C-alpha positions in Angstrom: 0.0 0.0 0.0 1.2 3.5 -0.8 0.0 6.9 0.1 -0.6 9.3 -2.8 -0.6 13.1 -2.5 -3.5 15.2 -3.8 -2.6 18.7 -5.1 -4.6 21.8 -4.6 -5.9 21.2 -8.2 -7.2 17.8 -7.2 -4.4 15.9 -9.1 -3.3 12.6 -7.7 0.3 11.2 -8.2 0.1 7.5 -8.7 3.3 5.8 -7.3 5.6 4.5 -10.0 5.4 0.9 -8.9 1.6 0.9 -9.6 2.0 2.8 -12.9 4.5 0.1 -14.0 2.5 -2.8 -12.7 -0.8 -1.7 -14.4 0.7 -0.2 -17.5 -0.3 3.4 -16.9 1.8 5.6 -19.2 2.6 9.2 -18.6 1.2 11.5 -19.8 -1.9 9.4 -20.0 -5.4 8.9 -18.7 -7.1 6.6 -16.1 -10.7 5.8 -15.4 -11.9 7.0 -12.0 -15.0 5.3 -10.6 -16.6 4.2 -7.4 -17.4 0.7 -6.4 -18.9 -0.5 -3.1 -18.2 2.9 -1.5 -14.5 3.0 -2.5 -12.7 5.1 -5.1 -11.2 2.9 -7.9 -8.6 4.0 -10.4 -8.3 1.8 -13.5 -6.0 2.0 -16.5 -7.7 3.0 -19.7 -7.6 -0.2 -21.9 -5.9 -0.1 -25.3 -9.2 -1.5 -26.8 -12.1 0.2 -25.0 -14.6 -2.4 -26.3 -12.8 -5.4 -24.8 -12.0 -3.4 -21.7 -15.7 -2.8 -21.1 -16.5 -6.5 -21.0 -18.2 -7.5 -17.8 -19.1 -4.0 -16.7 -22.8 -4.7 -17.1 -22.6 -8.3 -15.8 -25.8 -9.1 -13.9 -25.7 -10.0 -10.2 -27.9 -13.0 -10.9 -28.0 -15.3 -13.9 -30.5 -13.9 -16.5 -32.3 -17.2 -16.9 -33.2 -17.2 -13.1 -34.2 -13.5 -13.2 -36.4 -14.1 -16.3 -38.0 -17.2 -14.8 -38.9 -15.3 -11.6 -40.2 -12.3 -13.6 -42.5 -14.7 -15.7 -43.8 -16.4 -12.5 -44.6 -13.1 -11.0 -46.3 -11.9 -14.2 -48.4 -15.1 -14.3 -49.4 -14.8 -10.6 -50.5 -11.2 -11.3 -52.6 -12.3 -14.2 -54.2 -15.0 -12.0 -55.1 -12.5 -9.3 -56.8 -10.2 -11.8 -59.4 -12.9 -12.6 
């Protein structure tokens, strides 16, 4: 773990060992996001399409979610009769 300084302009210096490990080139860009209440810094992938794989991954398998939705829909139709 390393401590990074934040400048008055909000710039963060990423320690060299992490820039090397994760292939972050300077000058360059990183993705800054939040996950589960924590700030996350990710290197920008060379190919943004392949780098985006898994971002929208559902928390539950879609077949189970769809099955539950259909069951709920059918039970609502039955209660309307």
